[in-house]
Steps between C-alpha positions, in 0.01 A plus 500: 500500500811722464336731253256615772773606734567870511855615527543724796666776288201494264272615781349842459561754772130478591509113536818529703350749735186276547728199580702705736193621678371151532822383648487785765151416596542128507695503832811309587390133544165490308660362188739215439867579546591441139227716358584774744868498394407487128272794539766693677753416235258588216467840666869558532571377146304807388691735722477784235118521573537542872497840668797664633402415859437134421843487327659655812323257728630205292859634512479567869472132568859448389816613673700790388893506485649688786872525389716524200568134471126414523418768254748347247365156552140608473586680165664187367204283603259723327699552178322309222840458309649308800397135488735386781583704806753376755534652840747433769523653846472454875181349656210741553579741217181432309627267222215244548236753584549709193536196270191325639296821493604564140379150411166551678446842344578364148263210566215722626546738196486203259869542378572143598294177522696309767737565801768254589691527831810289518813461710776225523410190693548523879836431659696178418396331839127551421341291236164617342410148403458373856283781619118429490269681278498658149800694356336828595450378862863391515630835366266711732729551786771638261248701302324679798619848416340465147175383656504795732530734195235315301256524796533880498352521153298171454290322766643170635200316342575648156868417539416143574264492195766647266755240635247221438443642142889524451457877424732562793773228523748425770785286391851413597755620258614149421145427359510794261761353262375438158164679545367771251314799639281737292366834629632414857661690775765296685632602839810296587628544863832416649672376180875550515638302217 
């Protein structure tokens, strides 16, 4: 019954603290992966109730910009008035890292309901249709850097569960045509046209 659900933002500070304490006591593997992630997300959605130390611990999980270009990109990604941010630059400058971490951070804070990672299909001589497996499995070799970033913040079991539930989606750019996304963070890699 939907009326019995309590919105996470309606939790009192005391209820939130109790839930947070339960999560800390429960250990890493004692609960199912989906409920563990949901509890973690519920805590971070109510960031205003956390202590300064807990907020700093959350922020410490994410990379900080190291040069002027990264600072500008980071500011653009975190500007609520910017709906689309495009970054170009040489390999290894942090474009994918900061974009993916911003998506993860927004998901954990409850600012978005879904994360979509996409890139153009592989090179012309490689056809996705002939490879065995699901679409995610076919895209996995080209999306490896994103998996590495995801695994820094969310356990592999939880990532797999989120992919199965289509909360995290991995899709070739060609399959994105005609789709509508609401409250979603999209990270598009290697698009040049």
